[in-house]
C-alpha positions as CSV (number, residue, x, y, z in Angstrom):
1,M,-4.1,-5.7,-29.1
2,R,-2.2,-8.5,-29.7
3,T,0.9,-6.6,-27.7
4,A,-1.4,-6.4,-24.6
5,H,-2.7,-10.1,-24.7
6,L,1.1,-11.4,-24.9
7,L,2.0,-9.2,-21.5
8,L,-1.3,-10.6,-20.3
9,H,0.0,-14.1,-20.7
10,L,3.5,-13.0,-19.5
11,F,2.4,-11.8,-16.3
12,I,0.1,-14.9,-15.7
13,F,2.9,-17.0,-16.3
14,L,6.3,-15.2,-14.8
15,P,5.5,-16.3,-11.3
16,F,5.0,-19.8,-12.7
17,F,8.5,-19.7,-14.1
18,A,9.7,-17.5,-11.2
19,Q,8.5,-20.2,-8.9
20,S,9.9,-23.4,-11.2
21,A,13.7,-21.8,-11.0
22,D,13.0,-21.5,-7.2
23,S,12.1,-25.1,-7.5
24,L,14.9,-26.5,-9.0
25,R,17.3,-24.7,-6.7
26,Q,15.6,-26.0,-3.8
27,E,15.9,-29.8,-5.3
28,A,19.5,-29.0,-6.6
29,Q,20.4,-27.9,-2.5
30,Q,18.9,-30.8,-1.3
31,S,20.4,-33.3,-3.9
32,Y,24.3,-31.7,-3.1
33,D,23.3,-32.0,0.6
34,R,22.8,-35.9,0.1
35,G,25.7,-36.8,-1.9
36,Y,23.6,-36.8,-5.6
37,F,26.3,-34.3,-7.3
38,Q,25.7,-35.3,-10.9
39,H,22.2,-34.7,-10.1
40,S,22.1,-31.4,-8.7
41,I,24.3,-30.0,-11.5
42,G,21.7,-31.6,-13.5
43,L,19.1,-29.3,-12.2
44,L,21.2,-26.2,-12.0
45,R,21.4,-26.4,-15.5
46,Q,17.9,-26.1,-16.4
47,I,18.2,-22.7,-15.3
48,A,18.9,-20.1,-17.9
49,D,22.8,-18.9,-17.8
50,D,21.1,-15.1,-17.5
51,S,19.5,-16.4,-14.4
52,L,21.9,-17.7,-12.4
53,T,22.4,-15.9,-8.7
54,I,25.7,-16.0,-6.9
55,D,24.3,-19.2,-4.8
56,D,23.9,-21.3,-8.5
57,M,27.3,-20.5,-9.3
58,R,28.6,-21.4,-5.8
59,L,26.5,-24.5,-6.0
60,R,27.8,-25.4,-9.2
61,Y,31.5,-25.3,-7.6
62,D,31.0,-27.1,-4.5
63,C,29.4,-30.1,-6.8
64,F,32.3,-30.1,-9.4
65,C,34.7,-29.9,-5.9
66,Q,33.1,-33.1,-4.8
67,M,33.5,-34.7,-8.2
68,G,37.4,-33.8,-8.5
69,Q,36.1,-32.2,-11.8
70,L,38.9,-29.7,-11.9
71,D,38.4,-27.6,-15.6
72,S,34.6,-27.4,-14.6
73,L,35.4,-25.9,-10.8
74,F,38.1,-23.8,-11.9
75,L,35.6,-22.3,-14.5
76,W,32.7,-21.8,-12.1
77,G,35.3,-21.0,-9.1
78,E,36.4,-18.1,-11.3
79,Q,33.3,-17.0,-12.1
80,V,32.4,-16.4,-8.3
81,V,35.3,-14.4,-7.2
82,R,35.2,-12.8,-10.4
83,Q,31.6,-11.3,-9.2
84,Y,32.3,-11.4,-5.6
85,P,36.4,-11.2,-4.6
86,L,35.6,-11.8,-1.2
87,D,33.5,-15.1,-1.6
88,R,34.0,-17.9,0.7
89,I,35.3,-20.1,-2.0
90,V,38.7,-18.2,-2.2
91,P,40.7,-19.9,0.4
92,D,39.4,-23.2,-1.3
93,L,40.1,-22.1,-4.7
94,T,43.9,-21.0,-4.1
95,Y,44.2,-23.8,-2.7
96,R,43.2,-26.1,-5.6
97,L,45.0,-23.7,-8.2
98,N,48.2,-24.3,-6.2
99,N,48.2,-27.9,-5.3
100,A,46.3,-29.3,-8.7
101,D,48.5,-31.6,-11.0
102,P,51.3,-29.8,-13.3
103,K,48.3,-29.8,-15.8
104,H,45.9,-27.8,-14.0
105,A,47.7,-26.2,-11.5
106,N,48.0,-22.0,-11.6
107,P,49.9,-20.4,-9.3
108,G,49.6,-17.2,-11.3
109,K,45.5,-17.1,-10.9
110,T,45.9,-17.6,-7.1
111,I,48.2,-14.5,-7.3
112,E,45.7,-12.7,-9.3
113,I,42.6,-13.3,-6.8
114,C,44.4,-13.1,-3.5
115,E,45.8,-9.8,-4.2
116,R,42.4,-8.8,-5.5
117,Y,41.2,-9.9,-2.0
118,K,43.9,-8.1,0.2
119,Q,42.7,-5.0,-1.7
120,Q,40.1,-4.8,0.7
121,D,40.9,-7.7,3.4
122,S,44.5,-7.8,3.9
123,T,43.9,-10.0,7.5
124,H,42.6,-13.3,6.2
125,I,45.0,-16.0,7.2
126,L,43.9,-18.4,5.1
127,V,43.9,-16.1,1.8
128,N,47.5,-14.8,3.2
129,R,48.8,-18.6,3.2
130,Q,47.6,-19.7,-0.6
131,L,49.2,-16.1,-1.6
132,A,52.6,-17.1,-0.1
133,D,52.3,-20.7,-1.7
134,A,51.8,-19.4,-4.9
135,Y,54.7,-16.5,-4.9
136,Y,57.2,-19.3,-3.7
137,I,55.7,-21.9,-5.9
138,V,56.8,-19.3,-9.3
139,G,60.1,-18.7,-7.4
140,N,59.3,-14.9,-6.2
141,Y,61.1,-15.4,-2.9
142,D,61.4,-12.1,-2.3
143,L,57.3,-11.7,-2.2
144,A,56.7,-15.4,-0.7
145,L,59.0,-14.1,2.2
146,R,56.9,-10.4,2.2
147,E,53.4,-12.4,2.5
148,L,54.9,-15.1,5.3
149,G,56.0,-12.3,7.6
150,R,52.8,-11.0,7.3
151,L,51.2,-13.9,8.3
152,E,53.5,-14.2,11.3
153,S,52.4,-10.6,12.4
154,L,49.0,-11.8,12.6
155,G,50.0,-14.7,14.8
156,D,50.4,-17.6,12.1
157,S,53.2,-19.5,13.2
158,C,52.0,-22.9,12.0
159,F,54.2,-25.5,10.3
160,K,53.6,-24.4,6.4
161,V,54.3,-21.1,7.4
162,L,57.9,-22.1,9.5
163,Y,58.6,-24.7,6.6
164,T,58.4,-22.5,3.7
165,K,60.3,-20.0,5.2
166,G,62.9,-22.7,6.1
167,S,62.8,-23.8,2.5
168,I,63.3,-20.2,0.8
169,F,66.3,-19.8,3.5
170,I,68.1,-23.3,2.0
171,H,67.3,-22.0,-1.7
172,T,68.7,-18.4,-0.8
173,A,71.6,-20.1,0.8
174,R,70.7,-18.4,4.5
175,Y,71.4,-21.4,6.3
176,Q,71.3,-20.1,10.1
177,D,67.6,-19.0,9.3
178,A,67.0,-22.0,7.4
179,Y,67.8,-23.8,10.6
180,D,65.9,-21.7,13.0
181,Y,62.9,-22.0,11.0
182,L,63.2,-25.6,10.5
183,S,64.2,-26.7,13.9
184,R,60.8,-24.7,14.7
185,A,58.8,-26.5,12.1
186,T,59.8,-30.0,12.5
187,L,59.5,-29.9,16.3
188,L,55.8,-29.3,15.3
189,R,55.5,-32.0,13.5
190,N,57.2,-34.2,16.1
191,D,60.2,-35.2,13.8
192,T,57.6,-37.0,11.4
193,H,57.8,-34.7,8.5
194,G,60.8,-36.5,6.0
195,Y,61.4,-34.1,3.9
196,C,61.0,-31.3,6.5
197,L,63.9,-33.3,7.9
198,F,66.1,-33.3,5.1
199,L,66.3,-29.9,4.9
200,L,67.0,-29.3,7.9
201,G,70.0,-31.9,8.0
202,I,71.1,-29.7,5.0
203,A,71.2,-26.5,6.8
204,A,72.7,-28.1,10.3
205,N,75.5,-29.6,7.9
206,K,76.1,-25.8,6.4
207,I,76.7,-23.9,9.8
208,G,79.2,-26.7,10.9
209,L,76.8,-28.9,12.9
210,G,77.9,-32.5,11.7
211,A,76.4,-34.8,14.1
212,E,73.6,-32.9,14.2
213,G,73.1,-32.9,10.7
214,L,73.6,-36.5,10.1
215,S,71.2,-37.3,12.8
216,Y,68.6,-35.3,10.6
217,L,69.8,-36.9,7.6
218,E,69.1,-40.5,9.3
219,M,65.6,-39.9,10.4
220,A,64.6,-38.3,6.8
221,K,65.9,-41.5,5.4
222,E,64.0,-43.5,7.2
223,R,60.9,-41.6,6.9
224,L,61.1,-41.3,3.1
225,M,62.0,-44.5,2.1
226,P,58.8,-47.1,1.5
227,N,58.9,-49.9,3.9
228,R,60.0,-53.2,2.7
229,K,56.2,-54.7,2.5
230,T,55.3,-51.5,0.1
231,L,58.2,-52.2,-2.2
232,F,58.1,-55.6,-2.3
233,R,54.4,-55.2,-3.2
234,L,55.3,-52.6,-5.9
235,H,57.9,-55.0,-8.0
236,Q,55.4,-57.7,-7.6
237,E,53.0,-55.8,-9.5
238,L,55.2,-55.0,-12.0
239,A,56.5,-58.2,-12.4
240,E,52.9,-58.9,-13.1
241,S,52.8,-55.9,-16.1
242,Y,55.6,-57.5,-17.6
243,R,54.0,-60.7,-17.6
244,M,51.3,-59.5,-19.1
245,K,53.0,-57.7,-21.7
246,N,54.9,-60.6,-22.4
247,E,58.4,-59.5,-21.6
248,P,60.3,-62.2,-19.2
249,D,63.6,-60.2,-18.9
250,F,61.7,-57.2,-17.5
251,R,59.9,-59.7,-15.6
252,L,62.5,-61.4,-14.2
253,E,64.4,-58.3,-12.8
254,E,61.3,-57.3,-11.0
255,L,61.0,-60.8,-9.1
256,Q,65.1,-61.0,-8.2
257,E,63.8,-57.0,-6.4
258,C,60.9,-59.2,-4.7
259,L,63.2,-62.0,-3.8
260,R,65.7,-59.7,-1.8
261,L,62.5,-57.8,-0.3
262,A,60.6,-61.0,0.2
263,D,59.2,-62.9,3.6
264,E,60.4,-66.5,3.8
265,K,56.6,-67.3,2.8
266,D,56.6,-66.0,-0.8
267,V,60.2,-66.9,-1.6
268,N,59.1,-70.6,-2.9
269,E,56.5,-69.0,-5.4
270,L,59.3,-66.6,-6.5
271,T,61.5,-69.3,-7.2
272,Y,59.1,-71.1,-9.6
273,Q,58.1,-67.5,-11.3
274,M,61.5,-66.9,-12.1
275,G,61.7,-70.5,-13.3
276,Q,59.4,-69.4,-15.6
277,C,60.9,-66.3,-17.0
278,Y,63.8,-68.9,-17.7
279,V,62.1,-70.8,-19.7
280,S,61.0,-68.0,-21.9
281,L,64.8,-66.5,-22.3
282,H,65.4,-70.2,-23.4
283,Q,68.0,-70.4,-20.5
284,M,67.1,-74.1,-19.1
285,D,70.1,-75.0,-17.0
286,K,68.9,-71.8,-14.9
287,A,65.3,-72.7,-15.2
288,R,66.0,-76.1,-14.1
289,D,67.6,-75.0,-10.9
290,C,64.9,-72.8,-10.1
291,F,62.2,-75.4,-10.8
292,N,64.2,-78.1,-8.5
293,R,64.8,-75.8,-6.1
294,F,61.0,-74.9,-5.6
295,L,59.9,-78.9,-5.9
296,E,62.7,-79.4,-3.2
297,A,61.2,-76.6,-0.7
298,T,57.8,-77.8,-1.4
299,E,58.3,-81.1,-1.1
300,N,55.9,-83.4,1.6
301,K,54.6,-80.0,3.2
302,E,51.2,-78.8,3.3
303,Y,50.3,-76.8,0.6
304,N,47.5,-75.2,-1.2
305,D,45.9,-75.8,-4.6
306,K,47.9,-73.2,-6.3
307,I,50.8,-74.8,-5.3
308,K,49.9,-77.9,-6.0
309,D,49.2,-76.6,-9.7
310,M,52.6,-75.0,-9.7
311,R,53.9,-78.4,-8.4
312,E,52.4,-79.9,-11.3
313,S,53.6,-77.5,-13.9
314,A,57.2,-77.3,-12.7
315,Q,57.7,-81.4,-12.9
316,R,55.8,-81.3,-16.5
317,Q,58.6,-78.8,-17.6
318,L,61.2,-80.3,-16.2
319,R,60.6,-83.6,-18.2
320,M,59.9,-81.8,-21.3
321,M,63.6,-80.6,-20.9
322,M,64.7,-83.9,-20.9
323,W,63.6,-84.7,-24.3
């Protein structure tokens, strides 16, 4: 009798629980659609693990992708594709496995997922691209070339396919083939891809096209080198870091690099800062020279409160040096 009573209550309340889970799913999807990814995850966590549907797991994957939580997105992504090898997330998941930071990258897992996918569908271009990339990353150039050839046979001659084949031919000393593929690749990018131009320059040199190789290498240098303003800002921030660490010798080195790259408007402030470094290093002659040059350059000129304060500081330190 007791068992029948419990079964009756279960029968009565089962629709309520089912409706509750459906309600959670609906709200979780709405939260995701509106950008509330953490809230969506919180709602999904209220559904028992043994009641999760493929859509629930896929939504978790999508949320963790949006939040950039790699460990979690890989965990849920692998659960999805383990149950559904042809799931829509395969191209995205394998791209992330190939291109994540070294701690999280796993091209071996990409190969496993994509090879399983190919058993049922060998013509998915996006999946095949990731498989070719994974073989290239792990250094299996023969299988990478096999997959890249498959992509070409499917009509895929995008930059990535051409560039990867050209790179493999460089690694395997097939320089004429490298030149052919990298020429086509750089043409697709209108000579904007610095590293492709670099490899093309190497290939051109190797097959005796020295003048052409020089042209490609010069273009590569221009595109790969940060511009002067970017380098200036980099050294400026390095100098600030060393100032905060109270390491005037390293700060001075960075300020000297800044001075080499500086626009005229930045020179005076850098000169003052270098003077400060010399004071900290007890090189008073050099400090005095910097402060005097700074004061001379800013005398009788329009300057802001910052320069005014720096002038007062420089004058005060010069007076102290005379004692």
